[in-house]
C-alpha positions as a Python dict, from the first residue, in 0.01 Angstrom:
ca = {
    (1, 'X'): (0, 0, 0),
    (2, 'X'): (194, 27, -322),
    (3, 'X'): (552, -106, -315),
    (4, 'X'): (681, 250, -299),
    (5, 'X'): (441, 338, -16),
    (6, 'X'): (583, 52, 187),
    (7, 'X'): (935, 172, 114),
    (8, 'X'): (849, 530, 216),
    (9, 'X'): (687, 405, 537),
    (10, 'X'): (1001, 208, 628),
    (11, 'X'): (1213, 515, 555),
    (12, 'X'): (997, 728, 785),
    (13, 'X'): (1007, 464, 1059),
    (14, 'X'): (1387, 462, 1042),
    (15, 'X'): (1463, 833, 998),
    (16, 'X'): (1149, 1033, 1075),
    (17, 'X'): (906, 1231, 856),
    (18, 'X'): (1021, 1356, 515),
    (19, 'X'): (946, 1686, 342),
    (20, 'X'): (692, 1713, 61),
    (21, 'X'): (976, 1777, -186),
    (22, 'X'): (1151, 1453, -89),
    (23, 'X'): (821, 1265, -110),
    (24, 'X'): (759, 1400, -461),
    (25, 'X'): (1110, 1303, -571),
    (26, 'X'): (1060, 946, -451),
    (27, 'X'): (715, 917, -608),
    (28, 'X'): (819, 1053, -946),
    (29, 'X'): (1181, 951, -993),
    (30, 'X'): (1266, 655, -769),
    (31, 'X'): (1477, 421, -989),
    (32, 'X'): (1275, 111, -902),
    (33, 'X'): (922, 240, -839),
    (34, 'X'): (908, 603, -955),
    (35, 'X'): (618, 716, -1170),
    (36, 'X'): (824, 853, -1458),
    (37, 'X'): (1080, 573, -1447),
    (38, 'X'): (835, 284, -1467),
    (39, 'X'): (533, 373, -1679),
    (40, 'X'): (389, 543, -1988),
    (41, 'X'): (187, 832, -1841),
    (42, 'X'): (68, 1011, -2156),
    (43, 'X'): (-248, 978, -2361),
    (44, 'X'): (-576, 793, -2326),
    (45, 'X'): (-405, 479, -2199),
    (46, 'X'): (-206, 670, -1938),
    (47, 'X'): (-302, 912, -1664),
    (48, 'X'): (-316, 1251, -1838),
    (49, 'X'): (-315, 1411, -2182),
    (50, 'X'): (-90, 1707, -2267),
    (51, 'X'): (-161, 1977, -2526),
    (52, 'X'): (65, 1824, -2798),
    (53, 'X'): (-139, 1503, -2771),
    (54, 'X'): (-467, 1692, -2797),
    (55, 'X'): (-394, 1855, -3132),
    (56, 'X'): (-115, 1887, -3387),
    (57, 'X'): (-193, 2259, -3395),
    (58, 'X'): (-27, 2311, -3058),
    (59, 'X'): (316, 2191, -3173),
    (60, 'X'): (271, 2366, -3506),
    (61, 'X'): (215, 2702, -3340),
    (62, 'X'): (516, 2647, -3114),
    (63, 'X'): (700, 2594, -3443),
    (64, 'X'): (567, 2928, -3569),
    (65, 'X'): (694, 3097, -3251),
    (66, 'X'): (1033, 2928, -3295),
    (67, 'X'): (1059, 3047, -3654),
    (68, 'X'): (959, 3403, -3568),
    (69, 'X'): (1208, 3409, -3281),
    (70, 'X'): (1488, 3292, -3508),
    (71, 'X'): (1396, 3563, -3760),
    (72, 'X'): (1384, 3830, -3490),
    (73, 'X'): (1735, 3735, -3383),
    (74, 'X'): (1873, 3797, -3729),
    (75, 'X'): (1867, 3429, -3835),
    (76, 'X'): (2179, 3321, -3638),
    (77, 'X'): (2374, 3027, -3772),
    (78, 'X'): (2450, 2797, -3600),
    (79, 'X'): (2137, 2782, -3388),
    (80, 'X'): (2028, 2512, -3142),
    (81, 'X'): (1654, 2444, -3109),
    (82, 'X'): (1582, 2231, -2804),
    (83, 'X'): (1295, 2093, -2600),
    (84, 'X'): (1334, 2009, -2232),
    (85, 'X'): (1105, 1744, -2087),
    (86, 'X'): (981, 1633, -2430),
    (87, 'X'): (741, 1357, -2323),
    (88, 'X'): (683, 1124, -2618),
    (89, 'X'): (838, 1366, -2866),
    (90, 'X'): (505, 1468, -3018),
    (91, 'X'): (560, 1843, -2982),
    (92, 'X'): (905, 1824, -3141),
    (93, 'X'): (768, 1614, -3427),
    (94, 'X'): (502, 1878, -3507),
    (95, 'X'): (754, 2160, -3459),
    (96, 'X'): (998, 2000, -3706),
    (97, 'X'): (727, 1948, -3965),
    (98, 'X'): (624, 2314, -3932),
    (99, 'X'): (978, 2447, -3967),
    (100, 'X'): (1020, 2229, -4273),
    (101, 'X'): (724, 2405, -4434),
    (102, 'X'): (814, 2757, -4322),
    (103, 'X'): (1185, 2739, -4407),
    (104, 'X'): (1340, 2407, -4520),
    (105, 'X'): (1688, 2554, -4494),
    (106, 'X'): (1642, 2620, -4121),
    (107, 'X'): (1500, 2274, -4063),
    (108, 'X'): (1810, 2120, -4220),
    (109, 'X'): (2078, 2354, -4083),
    (110, 'X'): (1964, 2397, -3723),
    (111, 'X'): (2085, 2162, -3453),
    (112, 'X'): (1800, 2007, -3257),
    (113, 'X'): (1830, 1868, -2905),
    (114, 'X'): (1596, 1693, -2664),
    (115, 'X'): (1685, 1724, -2296),
    (116, 'X'): (1566, 1405, -2127),
    (117, 'X'): (1686, 1220, -1817),
    (118, 'X'): (1471, 907, -1857),
    (119, 'X'): (1624, 631, -2073),
    (120, 'X'): (1277, 481, -2121),
    (121, 'X'): (1127, 805, -2251),
    (122, 'X'): (1435, 867, -2467),
    (123, 'X'): (1366, 544, -2654),
    (124, 'X'): (1001, 644, -2705),
    (125, 'X'): (1110, 983, -2840),
    (126, 'X'): (1353, 819, -3081),
    (127, 'X'): (1069, 607, -3216),
    (128, 'X'): (844, 913, -3255),
    (129, 'X'): (1116, 1108, -3438),
    (130, 'X'): (1268, 814, -3621),
    (131, 'X'): (1190, 948, -3970),
    (132, 'X'): (1291, 1307, -3903),
    (133, 'X'): (1568, 1434, -4128),
    (134, 'X'): (1686, 1696, -3880),
    (135, 'X'): (2011, 1680, -3682),
    (136, 'X'): (1875, 1557, -3347),
    (137, 'X'): (2076, 1471, -3039),
    (138, 'X'): (1965, 1371, -2690),
    (139, 'X'): (2108, 1545, -2384),
    (140, 'X'): (2065, 1484, -2013),
    (141, 'X'): (2108, 1848, -1907),
    (142, 'X'): (2104, 2204, -2040),
    (143, 'X'): (2475, 2234, -1968),
    (144, 'X'): (2562, 1969, -2230),
    (145, 'X'): (2394, 2153, -2521),
    (146, 'X'): (2655, 2300, -2763),
    (147, 'X'): (2746, 2665, -2681),
    (148, 'X'): (2550, 2836, -2959),
    (149, 'X'): (2245, 3065, -2950),
    (150, 'X'): (1957, 2858, -2815),
    (151, 'X'): (1580, 2852, -2865),
    (152, 'X'): (1438, 2639, -2584),
    (153, 'X'): (1084, 2506, -2537),
    (154, 'X'): (933, 2331, -2235),
    (155, 'X'): (571, 2216, -2202),
    (156, 'X'): (448, 2102, -1860),
    (157, 'X'): (803, 2092, -1729),
    (158, 'X'): (810, 2293, -1406),
    (159, 'X'): (489, 2149, -1258),
    (160, 'X'): (659, 1813, -1203),
    (161, 'X'): (959, 1955, -1015),
    (162, 'X'): (936, 1905, -638),
    (163, 'X'): (801, 2179, -414),
    (164, 'X'): (828, 2251, -44),
    (165, 'X'): (510, 2325, 149),
    (166, 'X'): (473, 2526, 469),
    (167, 'X'): (165, 2531, 691),
    (168, 'X'): (56, 2811, 927),
    (169, 'X'): (45, 2680, 1285),
    (170, 'X'): (-13, 2853, 1622),
    (171, 'X'): (367, 2867, 1650),
    (172, 'X'): (410, 3021, 1304),
    (173, 'X'): (495, 2877, 963),
    (174, 'X'): (631, 2521, 972),
    (175, 'X'): (735, 2284, 695),
    (176, 'X'): (470, 2034, 591),
    (177, 'X'): (601, 1679, 601),
    (178, 'X'): (487, 1325, 529),
    (179, 'X'): (485, 1110, 840),
    (180, 'X'): (293, 809, 972),
    (181, 'X'): (-46, 814, 1143),
    (182, 'X'): (-138, 594, 1440),
    (183, 'X'): (-223, 307, 1203),
    (184, 'X'): (109, 323, 1017),
    (185, 'X'): (-36, 494, 710),
    (186, 'X'): (113, 794, 534),
    (187, 'X'): (-14, 1130, 660),
    (188, 'X'): (60, 1499, 608),
    (189, 'X'): (156, 1694, 920),
    (190, 'X'): (353, 1995, 1042),
    (191, 'X'): (722, 1942, 1102),
    (192, 'X'): (975, 2148, 1299),
    (193, 'X'): (1135, 2330, 1004),
    (194, 'X'): (1053, 2696, 936),
    (195, 'X'): (1090, 2887, 608),
    (196, 'X'): (1292, 3196, 534),
    (197, 'X'): (1012, 3447, 589),
    (198, 'X'): (1159, 3678, 324),
    (199, 'X'): (1054, 3418, 66),
    (200, 'X'): (689, 3409, 175),
    (201, 'X'): (423, 3599, -25),
    (202, 'X'): (309, 3937, 111),
    (203, 'X'): (-22, 3804, 248),
    (204, 'X'): (148, 3531, 455),
    (205, 'X'): (146, 3754, 763),
    (206, 'X'): (-234, 3769, 776),
    (207, 'X'): (-295, 3412, 658),
    (208, 'X'): (-524, 3202, 882),
    (209, 'X'): (-408, 2898, 1073),
    (210, 'X'): (-391, 2595, 842),
    (211, 'X'): (-301, 2800, 532),
    (212, 'X'): (-42, 2654, 295),
    (213, 'X'): (245, 2826, 118),
    (214, 'X'): (447, 2656, -156),
    (215, 'X'): (810, 2734, -238),
    (216, 'X'): (1002, 2568, -520),
    (217, 'X'): (1382, 2584, -490),
    (218, 'X'): (1422, 2311, -756),
    (219, 'X'): (1233, 2524, -1007),
    (220, 'X'): (1440, 2827, -915),
    (221, 'X'): (1763, 2633, -964),
    (222, 'X'): (1659, 2508, -1308),
    (223, 'X'): (1554, 2855, -1419),
    (224, 'X'): (1885, 2996, -1297),
    (225, 'X'): (2066, 2740, -1512),
    (226, 'X'): (1852, 2823, -1816),
    (227, 'X'): (1886, 3196, -1759),
    (228, 'X'): (2264, 3172, -1727),
    (229, 'X'): (2281, 2982, -2055),
    (230, 'X'): (2063, 3232, -2243),
    (231, 'X'): (2243, 3533, -2099),
    (232, 'X'): (2581, 3388, -2190),
    (233, 'X'): (2516, 3266, -2546),
    (234, 'X'): (2199, 3445, -2654),
    (235, 'X'): (1863, 3294, -2717),
    (236, 'X'): (1504, 3267, -2609),
    (237, 'X'): (1284, 3025, -2417),
    (238, 'X'): (915, 2942, -2405),
    (239, 'X'): (756, 2759, -2111),
    (240, 'X'): (392, 2648, -2095),
    (241, 'X'): (243, 2511, -1775),
    (242, 'X'): (-57, 2541, -1549),
    (243, 'X'): (-22, 2784, -1265),
    (244, 'X'): (-69, 3142, -1150),
    (245, 'X'): (74, 3468, -1275),
    (246, 'X'): (117, 3612, -924),
    (247, 'X'): (239, 3448, -600),
    (248, 'X'): (-20, 3356, -341),
    (249, 'X'): (-131, 3123, -66),
    (250, 'X'): (-290, 2784, -128),
    (251, 'X'): (-236, 2410, -153),
    (252, 'X'): (-198, 2311, -520),
    (253, 'X'): (-27, 1974, -473),
    (254, 'X'): (-232, 1717, -664),
    (255, 'X'): (-223, 1362, -793),
    (256, 'X'): (-361, 1232, -1124),
    (257, 'X'): (-429, 865, -1186),
    (258, 'X'): (-621, 723, -1481),
    (259, 'X'): (-735, 1073, -1582),
    (260, 'X'): (-893, 1141, -1242),
    (261, 'X'): (-774, 1328, -934),
    (262, 'X'): (-634, 1105, -661),
    (263, 'X'): (-524, 1152, -302),
    (264, 'X'): (-157, 1254, -308),
    (265, 'X'): (-73, 984, -49),
    (266, 'X'): (-291, 705, -188),
    (267, 'X'): (-79, 552, -465),
    (268, 'X'): (288, 658, -441),
    (269, 'X'): (469, 570, -764),
    (270, 'X'): (143, 494, -946),
    (271, 'X'): (3, 847, -980),
    (272, 'X'): (145, 1168, -1123),
    (273, 'X'): (222, 1435, -864),
    (274, 'X'): (227, 1800, -968),
    (275, 'X'): (178, 2148, -828),
    (276, 'X'): (85, 2478, -988),
    (277, 'X'): (372, 2690, -1118),
    (278, 'X'): (444, 3036, -977),
    (279, 'X'): (520, 3217, -1303),
    (280, 'X'): (601, 3544, -1128),
    (281, 'X'): (879, 3372, -935),
    (282, 'X'): (1025, 3211, -1249),
    (283, 'X'): (1011, 3539, -1440),
    (284, 'X'): (1188, 3719, -1155),
    (285, 'X'): (1474, 3467, -1167),
    (286, 'X'): (1513, 3522, -1542),
    (287, 'X'): (1505, 3900, -1507),
    (288, 'X'): (1773, 3885, -1238),
    (289, 'X'): (2008, 3761, -1511),
    (290, 'X'): (1932, 4048, -1745),
    (291, 'X'): (1668, 3871, -1951),
    (292, 'X'): (1335, 4004, -2073),
    (293, 'X'): (1018, 3819, -1972),
    (294, 'X'): (651, 3815, -2065),
    (295, 'X'): (370, 3610, -1907),
    (296, 'X'): (36, 3552, -2076),
    (297, 'X'): (-232, 3286, -2088),
    (298, 'X'): (-208, 2987, -2319),
    (299, 'X'): (-528, 3096, -2488),
    (300, 'X'): (-400, 3444, -2569),
    (301, 'X'): (-64, 3308, -2684),
    (302, 'X'): (-212, 3050, -2921),
    (303, 'X'): (-458, 3299, -3066),
    (304, 'X'): (-172, 3543, -3123),
    (305, 'X'): (23, 3272, -3302),
    (306, 'X'): (-271, 3200, -3534),
    (307, 'X'): (-473, 2916, -3379),
    (308, 'X'): (-801, 3015, -3542),
    (309, 'X'): (-641, 3069, -3881),
    (310, 'X'): (-463, 2733, -3864),
    (311, 'X'): (-783, 2552, -3766),
    (312, 'X'): (-962, 2719, -4055),
    (313, 'X'): (-692, 2618, -4301),
    (314, 'X'): (-697, 2256, -4184),
    (315, 'X'): (-1076, 2239, -4197),
    (316, 'X'): (-1116, 2407, -4535),
    (317, 'X'): (-1055, 2088, -4731),
    (318, 'X'): (-1226, 1853, -4486),
    (319, 'X'): (-1580, 1751, -4402),
    (320, 'X'): (-1799, 1864, -4113),
    (321, 'X'): (-1670, 1583, -3891),
    (322, 'X'): (-1316, 1717, -3925),
    (323, 'X'): (-1431, 2074, -3863),
    (324, 'X'): (-1616, 1964, -3548),
    (325, 'X'): (-1299, 1793, -3430),
    (326, 'X'): (-1092, 2105, -3494),
    (327, 'X'): (-1344, 2326, -3312),
    (328, 'X'): (-1326, 2091, -3015),
    (329, 'X'): (-946, 2105, -3017),
    (330, 'X'): (-947, 2486, -3033),
    (331, 'X'): (-1185, 2500, -2737),
    (332, 'X'): (-973, 2255, -2539),
    (333, 'X'): (-647, 2440, -2608),
    (334, 'X'): (-765, 2800, -2576),
    (335, 'X'): (-1105, 2796, -2409),
    (336, 'X'): (-1183, 2884, -2045),
    (337, 'X'): (-1174, 2632, -1765),
    (338, 'X'): (-1552, 2647, -1726),
    (339, 'X'): (-1582, 2462, -2058),
    (340, 'X'): (-1295, 2223, -1990),
    (341, 'X'): (-1039, 2438, -2170),
    (342, 'X'): (-676, 2500, -2087),
    (343, 'X'): (-667, 2857, -2215),
    (344, 'X'): (-680, 3041, -1882),
    (345, 'X'): (-532, 2796, -1631),
    (346, 'X'): (-224, 2738, -1844),
    (347, 'X'): (22, 3024, -1868),
    (348, 'X'): (303, 3096, -2114),
    (349, 'X'): (637, 3245, -2006),
    (350, 'X'): (848, 3395, -2287),
    (351, 'X'): (1210, 3475, -2208),
    (352, 'X'): (1453, 3653, -2439),
    (353, 'X'): (1813, 3762, -2408),
    (354, 'X'): (1930, 4113, -2487),
    (355, 'X'): (1885, 4256, -2837),
    (356, 'X'): (1859, 4153, -3117),
    (357, 'X'): (1652, 3881, -2945),
    (358, 'X'): (1308, 4041, -2929),
    (359, 'X'): (956, 3914, -2876),
    (360, 'X'): (818, 3795, -3212),
    (361, 'X'): (495, 3929, -3356),
    (362, 'X'): (282, 3834, -3656),
    (363, 'X'): (157, 3501, -3785),
    (364, 'X'): (339, 3345, -4081),
    (365, 'X'): (124, 3092, -4261),
    (366, 'X'): (199, 2721, -4264),
    (367, 'X'): (177, 2568, -4608),
    (368, 'X'): (-19, 2240, -4624),
}
């Protein structure tokens, strides 16, 4: 057992089984043993690689979207450009460089913020962005960002927020919990709690015994906070994550450790726990606050923003080795899952406030 597994087992022995959401919170954010509070998860030396680490083009095209969005809004000043859950700061670094090429005046006048709750990751981000000339501040919540129009970006943010799972039993839907098996090991089982059936997807009624439904109140709460902020002060948001465009039934809880899938109960605190994002649910929360939403695939979004053109521009002055590398990056970012790409599994949710905040179109070119 990992140290956190032993702690969870003692907690269950004392108080009974815990919900999947509570288990995820302990595994990811426990102050002493939590995954995100104790280790460097990103890159080849970590457990997974995110799109900004795969290619600079990803952050650059997010920068293009940011610039277009700012233009569509009538170039408001002041403007806050923020990233929530910024990892190592790689995306923001590429975004800042892109804005500096597209419009140096915006790069210098805008206020930039990184929303981060981990002191350890904050220090890493400050090292990554140490030479940036922009006005950058670090915030621990959306609510502490200055009350100006906001352009907000989040990459692989919602997948790490805890979910609740419910399993279909002969007695109906019951909450899935983590308890102890006969040998004292962690085990998933059905608990006594039942969900609000109004929140279940339409096909839950005919689901077979053993089926799993996932609900995510923590994601809903965060989106409500973001939506309230955008509706009140104007702005737009862009969220990229892996998940599904429509609600459905299925167990998507997974663990990643050393770039391989792991049992979700095997290494608490030493593996990343995530679950697929229900983009339809997030979009519905945003629309309930009067915001406009659009969901597409990551592949379609990046191609719309000019992925192929950017790869061509970068490869024009390089050799065949560089062009091969760029082709591989394009395939990884925008290609189908059958070829190892992220283009279909990952979705993009665009959110805009009322006019003049409109969905940007076109592809401004990035100067070298």
